[in-house]
ROTORZA-72149 format. One line per 5 residues: number of its first residue (from 0); their letters; for each residue y, x, z of N, C-alpha, C, O, CB. Coordinates in steps of 0.02 Angstrom, whole numbers, plus 50000, padded with zeros to 5 digits. Glycine has a CB too. Example, Ala and Ser with C-alpha at 12.3 -4.5 7.8 and 13.67 -1.06 7.14 Angstrom:
REM ROTORZA-72149
0) as) 49716:50660:50390:49775:50615:50390:49835:50660:50390:49834:50712:50423:49776:50565:50452 | 49888:50642:50354:49947:50684:50357:50002:50645:50394:50057:50670:50402:49970:50704:50286
END
This chain:
REM ROTORZA-72149
0) matts) 51454:53215:39598:51455:53185:39665:51523:53195:39698:51550:53250:39695:51398:53215:39710 | 51550:53145:39728:51616:53149:39757:51616:53195:39818:51569:53194:39857:51642:53079:39777 | 51669:53235:39825:51674:53279:39882:51692:53240:39945:51723:53187:39942:51726:53333:39869 | 51671:53268:40002:51687:53236:40066:51736:53277:40106:51746:53266:40166:51623:53224:40107 | 51768:53326:40073:51813:53371:40109:51874:53336:40136:51906:53361:40182:51835:53427:40063
5) hlpal) 51890:53278:40108:51949:53240:40130:51936:53199:40193:51984:53175:40224:51972:53195:40075 | 51873:53190:40212:51857:53144:40266:51883:53166:40334:51910:53124:40371:51783:53135:40270 | 51877:53229:40354:51906:53249:40419:51981:53234:40425:52005:53212:40476:51894:53323:40432 | 52017:53248:40371:52089:53236:40372:52103:53161:40377:52149:53140:40413:52123:53265:40309 | 52065:53121:40341:52075:53048:40344:52057:53022:40413:52092:52978:40439:52031:53013:40291
10) srqvs) 52005:53048:40443:51986:53027:40511:52042:53043:40561:52058:53002:40603:51921:53061:40533 | 52070:53103:40555:52125:53122:40601:52186:53077:40590:52218:53056:40637:52144:53196:40591 | 52201:53064:40527:52258:53022:40511:52250:52952:40539:52296:52925:40571:52268:53018:40435 | 52192:52922:40528:52181:52854:40553:52182:52853:40629:52212:52808:40658:52113:52828:40528 | 52151:52901:40662:52150:52904:40735:52221:52908:40763:52238:52872:40810:52109:52963:40759
15) elvla) 52262:52951:40734:52330:52960:40757:52370:52896:40748:52410:52877:40791:52364:53018:40721 | 52361:52862:40691:52397:52801:40678:52376:52745:40726:52419:52708:40752:52387:52779:40606 | 52312:52739:40737:52287:52686:40782:52312:52699:40853:52336:52652:40886:52210:52683:40781 | 52307:52760:40877:52328:52776:40945:52403:52768:40953:52427:52757:41009:52307:52847:40963 | 52440:52774:40898:52512:52763:40900:52530:52690:40893:52589:52671:40899:52546:52803:40845
20) gslsh) 52480:52647:40881:52493:52576:40874:52511:52554:40805:52532:52497:40795:52546:52556:40921 | 52505:52599:40756:52524:52582:40687:52462:52558:40648:52438:52593:40603:52556:52643:40652 | 52438:52499:40665:52377:52474:40634:52386:52460:40560:52341:52473:40520:52354:52411:40670 | 52444:52435:40541:52455:52421:40471:52454:52485:40429:52430:52485:40372:52522:52385:40461 | 52481:52539:40458:52479:52603:40422:52408:52631:40418:52389:52663:40369:52526:52653:40455
25) aeqaf) 52369:52619:40471:52299:52640:40469:52261:52602:40415:52221:52632:40380:52266:52630:40538 | 52274:52538:40409:52243:52498:40357:52264:52522:40288:52224:52523:40241:52260:52424:40365 | 52328:52542:40281:52351:52567:40217:52316:52633:40200:52301:52646:40142:52427:52578:40219 | 52304:52674:40251:52268:52736:40239:52197:52722:40215:52172:52756:40170:52265:52779:40303 | 52165:52671:40243:52099:52651:40220:52103:52626:40148:52061:52643:40106:52070:52596:40265
30) sdave) 52154:52585:40133:52161:52557:40066:52171:52613:40015:52142:52611:39960:52220:52508:40064 | 52213:52662:40032:52224:52718:39986:52160:52757:39975:52146:52780:39920:52280:52764:40014 | 52120:52764:40029:52058:52801:40024:52008:52765:39979:51971:52797:39941:52027:52812:40093 | 52006:52699:39984:51961:52660:39941:51980:52669:39868:51937:52679:39826:51963:52585:39960 | 52045:52667:39853:52066:52674:39784:52051:52743:39756:52034:52750:39697:52141:52661:39778
35) ehgdl) 52056:52794:39800:52047:52862:39776:51974:52885:39779:51951:52922:39736:52090:52909:39815 | 51938:52863:39831:51872:52891:39843:51816:52839:39845:51757:52856:39844:51871:52930:39907 | 51834:52774:39849:51784:52722:39852:51770:52698:39923:51791:52729:39972:51720:52747:39822 | 51734:52642:39927:51720:52611:39992:51682:52657:40039:51694:52656:40100:51679:52549:39982 | 51638:52698:40012:51595:52740:40054:51635:52790:40096:51613:52810:40150:51544:52777:40012
40) avvev) 51694:52809:40071:51736:52855:40110:51758:52822:40175:51758:52853:40228:51797:52877:40069 | 51779:52758:40170:51800:52722:40230:51741:52709:40276:51748:52715:40337:51834:52655:40210 | 51684:52692:40248:51624:52681:40288:51607:52745:40327:51590:52742:40386:51564:52661:40244 | 51612:52802:40294:51596:52866:40326:51645:52881:40382:51625:52903:40436:51597:52923:40275 | 51709:52868:40371:51760:52880:40423:51747:52834:40482:51750:52857:40540:51831:52869:40395
45) lsnlp) 51735:52771:40469:51722:52723:40524:51659:52740:40562:51653:52724:40621:51718:52652:40497 | 51611:52772:40529:51549:52792:40562:51562:52848:40612:51524:52857:40660:51497:52815:40511 | 51615:52887:40601:51626:52946:40641:51687:52943:40686:51699:52989:40726:51632:53006:40597 | 51726:52889:40681:51783:52881:40727:51757:52871:40798:51704:52841:40807:51828:52822:40706 | 51793:52896:40849:51773:52879:40918:51773:52803:40927:51818:52770:40902:51822:52912:40969
50) pqvta) 51723:52775:40960:51718:52702:40965:51778:52670:40997:51795:52612:40982:51657:52684:41003 | 51812:52706:41043:51871:52676:41074:51928:52669:41024:51969:52623:41030:51894:52717:41134 | 51932:52714:40975:51982:52708:40922:51966:52649:40876:52010:52611:40858:51987:52774:40881 | 51903:52643:40858:51881:52587:40816:51896:52520:40852:51919:52472:40820:51806:52592:40800 | 51884:52519:40917:51897:52458:40955:51971:52440:40954:51989:52382:40944:51873:52466:41028
55) lhlag) 52014:52490:40964:52086:52477:40963:52109:52451:40895:52150:52406:40891:52125:52541:40981 | 52081:52479:40843:52101:52458:40776:52076:52387:40762:52115:52344:40740:52074:52506:40723 | 52012:52374:40773:51984:52309:40758:52012:52254:40802:52014:52196:40782:51909:52311:40764 | 52034:52272:40863:52062:52222:40908:52125:52190:40880:52145:52136:40901:52076:52253:40976 | 52156:52223:40833:52217:52196:40804:52205:52147:40747:52252:52120:40718:52259:52252:40779
60) fdggk) 52140:52134:40733:52124:52089:40678:52075:52037:40702:52026:52053:40735:52095:52128:40618 | 52088:51974:40685:52041:51921:40701:52020:51887:40637:52033:51912:40582:52073:51869:40751 | 51986:51830:40643:51961:51796:40584:52014:51774:40536:51999:51759:40478:51921:51737:40604 | 52078:51771:40559:52131:51748:40515:52169:51804:40481:52216:51792:40444:52178:51707:40554 | 52149:51867:40493:52184:51924:40464:52135:51966:40423:52076:51973:40440:52216:51967:40519
65) tslat) 52161:51992:40367:52119:52033:40323:52121:52105:40346:52173:52132:40362:52142:52026:40250 | 52061:52136:40347:52057:52206:40367:52000:52240:40331:51944:52215:40331:52047:52211:40444 | 52014:52296:40298:51961:52334:40267:51911:52359:40318:51851:52362:40306:51990:52392:40227 | 51937:52377:40377:51893:52401:40430:51844:52347:40450:51785:52361:40462:51934:52425:40490 | 51867:52285:40455:51823:52229:40472:51768:52221:40421:51711:52208:40438:51863:52164:40478
70) llvpp) 51786:52228:40357:51738:52217:40303:51689:52275:40296:51632:52264:40273:51775:52208:40238 | 51709:52336:40315:51669:52395:40300:51639:52430:40361:51598:52474:40353:51710:52443:40262 | 51659:52411:40421:51635:52446:40480:51558:52443:40482:51530:52389:40477:51665:52417:40545 | 51524:52500:40489:51452:52500:40494:51429:52464:40557:51463:52465:40608:51425:52572:40494 | 51371:52431:40555:51348:52392:40613:51347:52431:40678:51370:52405:40729:51280:52365:40599
75) qawad) 51320:52492:40677:51315:52529:40740:51383:52551:40766:51396:52552:40826:51271:52589:40732 | 51428:52569:40720:51496:52588:40741:51531:52528:40773:51566:52536:40823:51537:52613:40680 | 51522:52470:40744:51552:52410:40774:51520:52395:40842:51556:52379:40890:51544:52349:40728 | 51455:52400:40846:51420:52387:40909:51445:52433:40964:51455:52412:41021:51344:52394:40900 | 51453:52497:40948:51477:52545:40997:51550:52530:41018:51568:52538:41076:51473:52617:40969
80) slaff) 51590:52509:40971:51661:52496:40986:51669:52436:41033:51717:52434:41071:51700:52483:40922 | 51623:52389:41031:51628:52330:41073:51628:52347:41147:51655:52309:41188:51571:52282:41058 | 51599:52404:41165:51598:52423:41236:51667:52435:41263:51677:52435:41324:51556:52486:41244 | 51716:52446:41220:51784:52464:41243:51833:52406:41240:51891:52414:41258:51810:52521:41202 | 51811:52347:41217:51858:52292:41209:51888:52268:41275:51944:52244:41277:51824:52234:41174
85) aatws) 51850:52275:41329:51874:52251:41393:51922:52299:41428:51949:52283:41480:51816:52237:41439 | 51932:52358:41399:51974:52409:41431:52046:52387:41440:52080:52411:41485:51971:52473:41392 | 52070:52342:41396:52140:52322:41400:52150:52258:41440:52206:52235:41448:52167:52312:41330 | 52096:52229:41466:52103:52167:41504:52124:52182:41575:52094:52224:41609:52036:52128:41503 | 52176:52149:41598:52198:52158:41667:52167:52105:41712:52139:52056:41689:52275:52154:41671
90) ddnie) 52172:52117:41777:52147:52067:41824:52183:52001:41815:52153:51947:41820:52156:52092:41897 | 52248:52004:41800:52286:51942:41790:52260:51903:41730:52254:51842:41732:52360:51958:41781 | 52244:51939:41675:52216:51906:41616:52153:51868:41634:52144:51810:41615:52202:51957:41560 | 52109:51902:41670:52043:51873:41685:52049:51817:41737:52016:51766:41731:51996:51927:41710 | 52091:51828:41787:52098:51778:41840:52134:51715:41817:52114:51659:41833:52135:51808:41900
95) ddper) 52188:51724:41779:52231:51668:41761:52204:51626:41704:52212:51565:41704:52300:51693:41744 | 52173:51658:41655:52151:51620:41597:52090:51653:41564:52095:51679:41508:52208:51612:41546 | 52033:51653:41598:51974:51686:41570:51952:51656:41503:51925:51691:41460:51917:51683:41619 | 51963:51590:41495:51943:51559:41432:51982:51586:41373:51954:51594:41319:51952:51483:41437 | 52046:51601:41383:52086:51628:41328:52062:51698:41309:52060:51715:41250:52160:51629:41347
100) vaesl) 52044:51738:41359:52017:51805:41346:51952:51799:41306:51941:51835:41258:52005:51844:41411 | 51909:51752:41328:51845:51742:41294:51856:51717:41223:51820:51737:41177:51801:51692:41333 | 51905:51673:41213:51919:51647:41146:51943:51703:41100:51927:51703:41040:51971:51591:41149 | 51982:51749:41127:52005:51806:41087:51947:51849:41066:51943:51874:41010:52057:51847:41126 | 51900:51859:41113:51841:51898:41097:51798:51863:41045:51772:51895:40999:51799:51910:41161
105) fshvh) 51792:51797:41051:51755:51758:41002:51786:51764:40933:51751:51772:40883:51751:51684:41023 | 51853:51761:40930:51887:51766:40867:51870:51832:40832:51860:51834:40772:51963:51760:40877 | 51868:51885:40871:51851:51950:40842:51779:51952:40818:51765:51971:40761:51863:52006:40894 | 51732:51934:40862:51661:51937:40844:51646:51893:40783:51612:51914:40737:51617:51917:40904 | 51672:51832:40785:51661:51785:40730:51692:51813:40666:51662:51808:40612:51692:51716:40747
110) gvvfs) 51751:51842:40671:51784:51869:40613:51746:51925:40580:51743:51929:40518:51852:51893:40631 | 51715:51969:40619:51676:52024:40591:51610:51998:40562:51592:52014:40506:51662:52077:40645 | 51575:51957:40601:51508:51934:40580:51512:51892:40517:51471:51899:40472:51475:51894:40636 | 51562:51848:40513:51566:51802:40457:51618:51824:40405:51642:51783:40366:51583:51733:40481 | 51635:51887:40406:51683:51913:40357:51651:51921:40288:51686:51932:40238:51711:51981:40380
115) tddee) 51586:51915:40285:51551:51923:40222:51495:51871:40216:51471:51845:40266:51522:51994:40217 | 51476:51856:40155:51419:51812:40143:51354:51850:40137:51301:51821:40124:51431:51771:40079 | 51358:51916:40146:51298:51958:40142:51255:51947:40204:51272:51970:40259:51318:52034:40135 | 51200:51911:40196:51158:51893:40254:51127:51954:40286:51118:51956:40347:51104:51844:40232 | 51110:52004:40246:51079:52065:40275:51129:52102:40319:51112:52126:40373:51054:52110:40219
120) rraal) 51191:52107:40295:51242:52141:40336:51256:52101:40400:51262:52130:40454:51308:52150:40295 | 51259:52035:40393:51271:51993:40451:51216:52003:40504:51230:52009:40563:51275:51919:40430 | 51154:52004:40481:51098:52014:40527:51101:52083:40558:51086:52090:40618:51032:52004:40490 | 51119:52133:40519:51123:52201:40546:51178:52207:40598:51168:52240:40649:51135:52251:40489 | 51235:52175:40586:51290:52176:40634:51268:52145:40700:51281:52172:40754:51351:52139:40606
125) laaas) 51236:52087:40696:51215:52051:40757:51160:52088:40794:51161:52090:40855:51193:51981:40740 | 51113:52116:40757:51059:52152:40790:51085:52213:40826:51065:52227:40882:51006:52173:40738 | 51130:52250:40795:51159:52309:40826:51202:52291:40886:51197:52322:40939:51200:52349:40776 | 51243:52239:40878:51289:52220:40932:51253:52194:40993:51277:52203:41049:51337:52168:40908 | 51196:52161:40984:51160:52130:41041:51108:52175:41071:51073:52154:41118:51128:52067:41019
130) ssdhg) 51101:52236:41047:51046:52279:41070:51063:52319:41133:51020:52352:41161:51027:52327:41015 | 51126:52317:41155:51147:52355:41214:51163:52308:41271:51169:52247:41262:51208:52399:41197 | 51171:52336:41331:51189:52296:41389:51258:52264:41379:51267:52204:41393:51188:52338:41453 | 51306:52303:41356:51373:52274:41347:51373:52222:41291:51411:52173:41295:51425:52329:41331 | 51330:52230:41241:51325:52180:41189:51297:52115:41215:51322:52061:41197:51282:52205:41133
135) atifa) 51246:52119:41257:51218:52058:41286:51270:52022:41328:51274:51961:41328:51156:52075:41329 | 51310:52061:41364:51363:52031:41405:51416:51997:41362:51441:51943:41379:51396:52084:41450 | 51433:52028:41306:51483:51998:41261:51459:51931:41234:51497:51883:41235:51498:52046:41203 | 51397:51927:41211:51372:51864:41186:51366:51812:41242:51377:51753:41231:51304:51873:41151 | 51349:51835:41302:51347:51788:41359:51416:51761:41374:51423:51702:41390:51318:51823:41421
140) ilfsm) 51468:51803:41369:51537:51779:41378:51553:51724:41328:51580:51672:41347:51588:51838:41371 | 51537:51736:41266:51551:51686:41214:51513:51622:41228:51541:51567:41223:51534:51713:41145 | 51449:51628:41244:51407:51569:41255:51427:51532:41318:51412:51472:41324:51335:51589:41258 | 51459:51566:41366:51479:51533:41428:51533:51480:41416:51545:51438:41459:51505:51584:41478 | 51564:51482:41358:51615:51432:41342:51584:51366:41319:51619:51315:41316:51661:51459:41288
145) aprdi) 51520:51367:41303:51486:51305:41282:51413:51307:41305:51368:51306:41263:51490:51296:41204 | 51402:51309:41371:51333:51318:41396:51286:51262:41376:51227:51274:41363:51334:51324:41470 | 51311:51201:41375:51267:51145:41357:51241:51154:41285:51182:51144:41272:51304:51078:41364 | 51286:51172:41239:51266:51181:41170:51216:51238:41163:51169:51233:41124:51328:51194:41126 | 51227:51291:41201:51182:51348:41196:51112:51330:41221:51062:51351:41192:51209:51408:41237
150) levad) 51109:51290:41274:51044:51267:41298:51011:51220:41248:50950:51221:41240:51051:51232:41366 | 51051:51179:41214:51023:51135:41163:50994:51176:41106:50940:51161:41079:51076:51086:41137 | 51030:51229:41086:51005:51274:41034:50940:51307:41056:50891:51311:41019:51057:51327:41015 | 50940:51331:41118:50879:51364:41144:50820:51316:41145:50765:51335:41128:50892:51391:41215 | 50833:51255:41166:50779:51205:41168:50753:51191:41098:50693:51182:41088:50804:51141:41202
155) eiisk) 50799:51187:41049:50776:51172:40981:50738:51231:40951:50691:51222:40913:50837:51154:40936 | 50759:51292:40968:50723:51351:40944:50652:51350:40971:50604:51365:40935:50758:51416:40966 | 50645:51332:41035:50579:51329:41066:50535:51278:41032:50477:51290:41019:50585:51313:41141 | 50564:51220:41017:50523:51165:40991:50514:51167:40915:50462:51145:40890:50555:51100:41010 | 50564:51194:40878:50560:51191:40805:50557:51258:40771:50540:51261:40712:50618:51153:40780
160) gpymt) 50574:51312:40806:50572:51378:40775:50614:51381:40712:50673:51361:40714:50501:51397:40759 | 50587:51405:40657:50627:51413:40596:50649:51348:40564:50690:51348:40518:50587:51452:40545 | 50624:51292:40589:50642:51227:40560:50699:51193:40598:50713:51134:40587:50581:51181:40558 | 50732:51230:40640:50786:51201:40680:50844:51182:40635:50855:51211:40582:50809:51251:40733 | 50881:51131:40657:50939:51107:40618:51005:51135:40644:51054:51139:40607:50941:51031:40621
165) gqtss) 51006:51154:40708:51068:51180:40736:51117:51126:40756:51174:51141:40772:51100:51226:40689 | 51096:51063:40755:51141:51009:40775:51140:51002:40851:51087:51001:40882:51120:50943:40741 | 51200:50996:40880:51206:50987:40952:51251:50928:40966:51280:50899:40920:51234:51052:40986 | 51258:50911:41029:51296:50851:41048:51370:50859:41034:51404:50808:41025:51285:50836:41120 | 51397:50920:41032:51469:50928:41021:51485:50971:40961:51544:50977:40944:51500:50958:41082
170) dsdlv) 51436:50999:40928:51447:51041:40869:51499:51095:40882:51548:51102:40844:51468:50997:40810 | 51489:51133:40934:51534:51188:40951:51535:51241:40896:51484:51251:40862:51515:51219:41018 | 51592:51275:40888:51597:51330:40841:51551:51388:40859:51537:51431:40818:51668:51354:40836 | 51528:51388:40921:51483:51442:40944:51412:51433:40918:51374:51482:40915:51482:51445:41019 | 51394:51372:40898:51325:51359:40878:51304:51400:40817:51251:51430:40820:51317:51285:40863
175) plaie) 51344:51402:40763:51322:51444:40706:51312:51517:40725:51266:51549:40700:51374:51439:40651 | 51355:51544:40769:51347:51612:40791:51283:51621:40831:51247:51670:40822:51408:51634:40833 | 51269:51573:40875:51208:51577:40916:51146:51575:40871:51098:51613:40883:51206:51518:40966 | 51146:51532:40821:51088:51527:40776:51080:51591:40736:51024:51616:40727:51096:51467:40729 | 51135:51618:40711:51131:51681:40674:51105:51737:40718:51065:51778:40695:51200:51700:40646
180) laras) 51126:51740:40781:51101:51791:40827:51026:51783:40838:50989:51832:40836:51139:51788:40894 | 51004:51722:40850:50933:51710:40862:50891:51730:40802:50835:51756:40809:50920:51637:40879 | 50917:51719:40742:50880:51737:40682:50881:51812:40670:50833:51841:40645:50909:51701:40621 | 50937:51844:40688:50944:51916:40676:50905:51958:40725:50877:52010:40707:51017:51936:40678 | 50902:51936:40788:50869:51976:40839:50843:51932:40895:50882:51905:40934:50918:52028:40868
185) edgwd) 50778:51924:40897:50748:51885:40951:50764:51915:41018:50779:51880:41066:50672:51880:40941 | 50759:51982:41022:50773:52016:41085:50846:52008:41105:50861:51995:41163:50755:52090:41080 | 50892:52014:41056:50963:52006:41071:50979:51937:41096:51019:51928:41142:51004:52023:41010 | 50949:51886:41066:50958:51817:41087:50933:51807:41159:50967:51777:41200:50922:51769:41039 | 50874:51833:41173:50846:51827:41240:50890:51861:41292:50902:51834:41346:50776:51856:41242
190) ralfe) 50913:51921:41275:50954:51959:41323:51019:51922:41339:51040:51921:41397:50970:52029:41294 | 51050:51892:41288:51111:51854:41300:51098:51793:41344:51137:51778:41388:51142:51832:41234 | 51042:51758:41332:51024:51701:41373:51013:51722:41446:51037:51688:41491:50961:51667:41346 | 50976:51776:41456:50963:51800:41524:51028:51821:41559:51035:51813:41620:50914:51858:41523 | 51075:51849:41521:51138:51870:41550:51178:51809:41573:51210:51811:41626:51178:51912:41500
195) lfpdf) 51178:51756:41535:51215:51695:41552:51176:51654:41604:51206:51630:41652:51228:51653:41490 | 51112:51646:41593:51069:51606:41638:51015:51652:41667:50960:51656:41638:51037:51545:41600 | 51028:51686:41723:50979:51734:41749:50910:51705:41764:50861:51741:41764:51006:51764:41811 | 50907:51640:41777:50843:51608:41792:50813:51573:41732:50765:51535:41738:50851:51559:41848 | 50841:51585:41673:50818:51548:41614:50746:51567:41596:50726:51625:41602:50864:51562:41554
200) rhsad) 50709:51517:41576:50642:51527:41548:50637:51485:41485:50674:51437:41477:50586:51509:41600 | 50592:51502:41442:50582:51461:41382:50544:51398:41402:50484:51392:41390:50543:51501:41327 | 50579:51354:41432:50550:51291:41455:50605:51239:41456:50662:51253:41437:50516:51299:41525 | 50589:51180:41479:50638:51126:41483:50672:51124:41552:50703:51074:41569:50605:51059:41467 | 50665:51176:41592:50690:51175:41660:50765:51159:41664:50787:51124:41709:50677:51241:41694
205) ladae) 50804:51184:41615:50876:51175:41618:50900:51123:41567:50961:51113:41559:50911:51240:41605 | 50854:51089:41535:50874:51044:41481:50918:50986:41505:50961:50962:41468:50812:51015:41448 | 50908:50965:41567:50946:50909:41593:51001:50930:41641:51026:50890:41680:50900:50861:41629 | 51020:50994:41638:51072:51020:41684:51138:50984:41672:51156:50968:41615:51080:51096:41675 | 51174:50971:41726:51238:50937:41721:51294:50990:41716:51294:51039:41754:51250:50890:41782
210) fsddp) 51340:50980:41670:51395:51026:41661:51461:50991:41676:51475:50937:41651:51396:51054:41589 | 51501:51023:41719:51566:50995:41737:51619:51019:41688:51613:51074:41661:51584:51014:41809 | 51670:50979:41677:51726:50999:41635:51775:51044:41673:51820:51073:41643:51763:50937:41609 | 51766:51051:41738:51809:51093:41779:51781:51164:41779:51727:51176:41807:51814:51065:41851 | 51816:51213:41748:51790:51281:41744:51785:51315:41812:51748:51365:41819:51833:51322:41699
215) deepn) 51821:51290:41863:51819:51320:41929:51764:51292:41974:51752:51317:42028:51885:51312:41963 | 51731:51239:41950:51678:51208:41990:51614:51247:41982:51594:51266:41927:51668:51135:41969 | 51581:51260:42038:51518:51297:42037:51464:51256:42002:51456:51197:42018:51497:51315:42108 | 51426:51286:41956:51372:51249:41923:51316:51235:41973:51309:51271:42022:51345:51288:41863 | 51277:51183:41960:51224:51166:42007:51159:51200:41989:51105:51180:42012:51213:51090:42007
220) fmqrs) 51163:51253:41948:51105:51295:41933:51133:51365:41921:51194:51374:41916:51063:51268:41872 | 51090:51414:41916:51112:51483:41910:51140:51497:41840:51103:51505:41792:51055:51531:41924 | 51207:51499:41837:51241:51517:41775:51301:51560:41792:51340:51543:41835:51263:51453:41736 | 51307:51616:41758:51366:51658:41769:51426:51627:41734:51421:51602:41678:51353:51730:41743 | 51483:51628:41767:51544:51600:41739:51575:51647:41689:51558:51707:41687:51594:51583:41794
225) tkell) 51620:51621:41649:51656:51663:41601:51693:51718:41637:51692:51776:41616:51706:51621:41560 | 51725:51701:41692:51763:51751:41731:51717:51807:41756:51733:51866:41750:51799:51718:41789 | 51660:51788:41785:51614:51838:41811:51589:51884:41756:51583:51944:41765:51555:51804:41845 | 51574:51855:41698:51549:51895:41642:51603:51942:41615:51587:51998:41594:51523:51850:41587 | 51665:51920:41614:51720:51963:41592:51726:52024:41637:51736:52080:41613:51786:51925:41590
230) yrlrk) 51720:52013:41702:51721:52070:41749:51661:52115:41739:51667:52176:41744:51724:52044:41821 | 51603:52085:41726:51543:52125:41713:51552:52170:41653:51532:52229:41653:51482:52080:41703 | 51582:52143:41600:51594:52183:41540:51643:52239:41554:51634:52295:41529:51618:52139:41483 | 51695:52224:41592:51744:52276:41605:51714:52335:41644:51734:52392:41635:51804:52247:41643 | 51666:52320:41687:51632:52373:41724:51587:52415:41678:51567:52471:41696:51590:52344:41781
235) qvpst) 51570:52388:41620:51527:52423:41573:51566:52466:41524:51536:52500:41482:51484:52374:41536 | 51633:52465:41528:51672:52507:41483:51658:52580:41501:51670:52601:41558:51749:52491:41490 | 51634:52620:41453:51617:52689:41469:51678:52733:41474:51731:52716:41447:51570:52717:41416 | 51672:52787:41509:51725:52837:41511:51732:52867:41442:51682:52877:41407:51711:52892:41564 | 51793:52880:41421:51804:52911:41356:51777:52982:41354:51770:53011:41300:51878:52911:41338
240) rsnvp) 51760:53010:41412:51731:53077:41413:51656:53075:41405:51624:53127:41396:51749:53112:41478 | 51628:53016:41409:51555:53010:41404:51536:52977:41339:51578:52948:41304:51527:52971:41463 | 51474:52980:41323:51448:52946:41264:51444:52872:41278:51444:52850:41335:51380:52974:41243 | 51439:52833:41225:51427:52762:41233:51360:52753:41269:51313:52788:41253:51427:52725:41164 | 51355:52708:41318:51294:52700:41356:51233:52690:41312:51236:52658:41260:51301:52642:41404
245) krgar) 51178:52719:41334:51116:52709:41297:51095:52637:41301:51112:52600:41348:51060:52755:41325 | 51059:52617:41251:51036:52547:41250:50990:52536:41309:50941:52571:41319:50999:52531:41184 | 51007:52485:41349:50968:52472:41409:50908:52430:41394:50905:52394:41345:51011:52439:41460 | 50861:52434:41438:50801:52394:41431:50807:52332:41473:50813:52336:41534:50737:52434:41450 | 50805:52275:41442:50806:52211:41478:50741:52174:41462:50711:52185:41409:50867:52168:41458
250) kslgt) 50721:52132:41507:50659:52095:41495:50668:52049:41435:50722:52020:41425:50639:52055:41557 | 50617:52043:41396:50617:52000:41337:50563:51948:41343:50509:51962:41370:50609:52041:41273 | 50577:51890:41318:50528:51836:41322:50473:51843:41269:50418:51818:41278:50562:51769:41314 | 50488:51879:41215:50438:51894:41166:50404:51833:41136:50342:51832:41133:50388:51937:41195 | 50442:51784:41115:50411:51722:41091:50405:51719:41015:50376:51671:40988:50450:51663:41115
255) difs) 50432:51770:40980:50427:51771:40908:50451:51706:40877:50415:51673:40840:50355:51785:40887 | 50513:51688:40894:50537:51620:40882:50542:51601:40809:50536:51542:40792:50603:51611:40913 | 50553:51649:40765:50562:51631:40695:50506:51658:40650:50516:51666:40590:50627:51657:40670 | 50448:51673:40679:50392:51697:40638:50357:51639:40605:50308:51649:40568:50343:51738:40681
END
């Protein structure tokens, strides 16, 4: 059986490199560890890194960049790290271009979730990420960029359940992620919908809602804007002196959508 005596030293090395901004060197340390000790060594280190360190490291990689950490990060470690992604967002970032901030977040989430064809890992990542309050807010931020499509997906889930096609009027890139989330976690899907649409019910009440192309125009129904949700997430960033927030209890619709 392989020894684990090297893991504390590797964890310290990676943490120091990430905090110093040397992400490429941190990735090289992971690569060297895989060659010498196997994938499980990196998985173990990522399981025990402080979530704010994991967040800093993963933030440097999106769907267009290769990262061992992206491929190997355990679902719960990734879910915990997401709470810290908003720590680097300034008021100017959020006020001046909230859509760009949201798109950057989408690039990260999409890159991790779809980094593998392993459906079980994908489901585990989504279930873990959506099980917390900050996770629900993150998915609501992403879905706020295409609210009409998300409502179309919700309506199709209600009417067709597991037989849904996922086709929407604009075929947004968010639709595959939304469908994967709904399949991975009914509760996580519901929580994200409630976060974006506080008055949402599993009904056709919002099916005919009108959506403006102007992001600054107030919607004619209760929907949180991308900007508002970004601020909500930033308020959920935990203190580095405290533990990651416990999973909060949110109301669930309990419709067993894919049974």
